[in-house]
C-alpha positions in Angstrom: 35.3 -61.8 -44.7 32.3 -64.0 -44.1 29.3 -62.2 -42.5 26.8 -64.8 -43.4 25.0 -66.4 -40.5 22.4 -69.1 -40.1 19.7 -69.7 -37.6 21.9 -72.5 -36.2 24.5 -69.9 -35.2 22.0 -68.0 -33.2 20.8 -71.1 -31.6 24.3 -72.2 -30.6 24.9 -68.7 -29.1 21.8 -69.1 -26.9 20.0 -66.2 -28.7 16.6 -68.0 -28.3 16.6 -68.0 -24.5 14.5 -65.3 -22.9 13.6 -64.5 -19.3 11.2 -66.3 -17.0 7.6 -66.0 -18.2 6.6 -63.9 -15.2 9.3 -61.3 -16.1 8.3 -60.5 -19.7 7.2 -57.4 -21.4 3.8 -58.0 -23.2 5.0 -55.7 -26.1 7.5 -58.5 -27.0 4.7 -61.0 -27.7 5.2 -60.9 -31.5 8.8 -62.0 -31.1 8.1 -64.9 -28.7 7.8 -68.4 -30.1 6.5 -70.0 -26.8 7.7 -71.1 -23.4 9.7 -74.1 -22.0 10.2 -74.7 -18.3 8.8 -71.3 -17.5 11.3 -69.6 -19.8 10.2 -67.7 -22.9 11.7 -68.9 -26.1 12.4 -66.2 -28.8 11.3 -66.9 -32.3 14.7 -67.0 -34.1 13.1 -67.0 -37.5 12.1 -63.4 -36.9 15.5 -62.7 -35.4 17.2 -63.8 -38.6 15.0 -61.5 -40.7 15.3 -58.5 -38.4 19.1 -59.0 -37.9 19.6 -59.0 -41.7 17.4 -55.8 -41.8 19.7 -54.2 -39.2 22.8 -55.2 -41.0 21.5 -53.7 -44.3 20.8 -50.4 -42.4 24.4 -50.5 -41.1 25.7 -51.0 -44.6 23.8 -47.8 -45.7 25.5 -45.9 -42.8 28.9 -47.0 -43.9 28.3 -46.0 -47.5 27.5 -42.5 -46.3 30.6 -42.4 -44.0 28.4 -42.4 -41.0 29.4 -43.2 -37.4 27.9 -45.9 -35.0 28.1 -45.7 -31.3 28.2 -49.1 -29.5 26.6 -49.0 -26.1 26.9 -51.9 -23.6 27.4 -50.9 -19.9 26.4 -54.3 -18.3 29.4 -56.3 -17.0 29.1 -59.2 -19.5 29.0 -56.7 -22.5 31.6 -54.2 -21.4 34.8 -55.7 -22.9 33.0 -57.2 -25.9 31.5 -53.8 -27.0 34.9 -52.1 -26.6 36.7 -54.9 -28.6 34.4 -54.8 -31.6 33.9 -51.0 -31.7 37.7 -50.6 -31.8 38.0 -53.4 -34.4 35.7 -51.6 -36.9 37.0 -48.1 -35.9 33.8 -46.9 -34.3 33.0 -45.6 -30.9 31.7 -47.0 -27.6 30.3 -46.4 -24.1 31.0 -49.4 -21.9 31.1 -48.3 -18.3 28.2 -46.0 -17.5 25.9 -43.8 -19.6 26.2 -40.3 -18.3 23.0 -38.2 -19.0 23.5 -35.9 -21.9 26.1 -37.9 -23.8 24.0 -37.2 -26.9 21.6 -34.4 -26.0 24.3 -32.3 -24.4 27.1 -33.2 -26.8 28.8 -29.7 -26.5 29.6 -30.4 -22.8 30.9 -33.9 -23.6 33.0 -32.3 -26.4 34.5 -29.8 -23.9 35.4 -32.7 -21.5 37.1 -34.5 -24.4 39.0 -31.4 -25.4 40.1 -31.1 -21.7 41.3 -34.7 -21.8 43.3 -34.0 -24.9 45.0 -30.9 -23.3 45.8 -32.9 -20.2 47.4 -35.7 -22.2 49.5 -33.1 -24.1 50.6 -31.4 -20.8 51.6 -34.7 -19.2 53.7 -35.8 -22.2 55.3 -32.4 -22.7 58.7 -32.7 -21.0 59.4 -29.0 -21.6 56.8 -28.0 -19.0 58.9 -29.6 -16.2 55.9 -30.5 -14.1 56.3 -31.6 -10.5 55.5 -35.2 -9.6 52.4 -34.1 -7.6 51.1 -32.2 -10.7 51.6 -35.1 -13.0 49.9 -37.5 -10.5 46.9 -35.1 -10.2 46.6 -34.8 -14.0 47.0 -38.6 -14.4 44.1 -39.1 -12.0 41.9 -36.7 -14.0 42.9 -38.4 -17.3 41.9 -41.8 -15.9 38.6 -40.6 -14.6 37.6 -39.0 -18.0 39.0 -42.0 -20.0 36.9 -44.4 -18.0 33.6 -42.9 -19.1 34.4 -40.9 -22.2 37.5 -42.7 -23.6 35.4 -44.5 -26.2 34.1 -41.2 -27.6 37.5 -39.7 -28.5 37.7 -38.5 -32.1 34.0 -39.1 -32.7 33.7 -35.3 -33.4 29.9 -35.2 -33.4 26.8 -37.2 -32.5 26.6 -40.5 -34.4 24.3 -41.5 -37.3 23.1 -44.5 -35.2 23.5 -46.2 -31.9 23.6 -49.9 -31.2 22.5 -50.9 -27.7 23.0 -54.3 -26.0 20.5 -53.9 -23.2 17.8 -51.3 -23.9 16.5 -51.5 -20.4 19.8 -50.8 -18.6 20.7 -48.1 -21.1 17.1 -46.7 -21.5 18.4 -43.1 -21.1 20.7 -43.6 -24.2 17.7 -44.8 -26.2 15.6 -41.8 -25.0 18.3 -39.3 -25.9 18.7 -40.9 -29.4 14.9 -40.8 -29.9 14.8 -37.1 -29.0 17.5 -36.3 -31.5 16.0 -38.7 -34.1 19.1 -40.8 -34.2 18.2 -44.4 -35.3 18.5 -47.1 -32.6 19.6 -50.7 -33.2 19.0 -52.8 -30.2 19.0 -56.4 -28.9 15.5 -57.0 -27.5 15.2 -59.7 -24.7 11.8 -60.8 -23.6 11.7 -58.3 -20.7 12.6 -55.4 -23.1 10.4 -52.7 -24.6 10.5 -52.4 -28.4 9.2 -48.9 -28.2 11.8 -46.4 -29.6 13.9 -49.2 -31.2 14.1 -48.6 -35.0 16.0 -51.8 -35.8 15.1 -54.5 -33.2 17.1 -57.7 -32.9 15.1 -60.1 -30.7 17.5 -62.2 -28.6 19.2 -62.9 -25.4 21.0 -59.8 -24.1 22.6 -61.6 -21.1 24.6 -64.3 -22.8 28.2 -63.3 -23.7 28.0 -65.6 -26.7 25.0 -63.9 -28.1 26.4 -60.4 -27.4 29.7 -61.4 -29.1 27.9 -62.9 -32.1 25.9 -59.7 -32.8 28.8 -57.4 -32.2 31.1 -59.4 -34.5 28.5 -59.4 -37.3 28.1 -55.6 -37.1 31.8 -55.1 -37.0 32.4 -57.4 -40.0 29.6 -55.7 -42.0 31.2 -52.3 -41.4 34.7 -53.5 -42.2 33.6 -55.3 -45.4 31.8 -52.2 -46.7 34.6 -49.8 -45.8 36.9 -52.1 -47.8 34.6 -51.9 -50.8 34.5 -48.1 -50.6 38.3 -47.9 -50.3 38.7 -50.1 -53.4 36.3 -47.9 -55.4 38.2 -44.8 -54.3 41.5 -46.4 -55.3 40.1 -47.3 -58.8 38.9 -43.7 -59.3 42.4 -42.4 -58.5 
């Protein structure tokens, strides 16, 4: 499983392309190489270093059997986040961040328990439910699944969150900061690096760049899980 990447891979994915120069966040200055045609260009040499730093942190989480929550609610990230979170057996929020998903975990947990009970009722033929009751329950299931489906079986708050767009999902970042949960985030030129523990300077709008970072994180997790499983098998 190859998780090595080169600066060229980032370049081909369009990671270097920021926003227009008049839409920048001055706090991103240290990650900007320059500008071309009124577009800020991200310094990919720094991205390479910081991305490796983030991947090393992810490796440490896997070694401690920790959980990572992937967050990407913008349209171009939604399906990618779901795909790679499922691939590496982690969790995701890809539709809308509901306030309190981290800071009010007990309420979210209750909703997930309710979802589980609804699923059991619908699939239990012995209950002999009426069509109207099944339809009503199915609608409730679909509604909860839409927003909380990616959190099923998480069991507790995660050991880290990975955020595609720290502006769009600023509430998630804020909640993680309050709970001292480390934040890994892609930082575009209009983003704020404040509250981001493991910044990855790059284009957060390009599907190619989103897919590249998500795939690298997924591969890093899977590779280290494989190592842990091999060690456990040897011990047995």
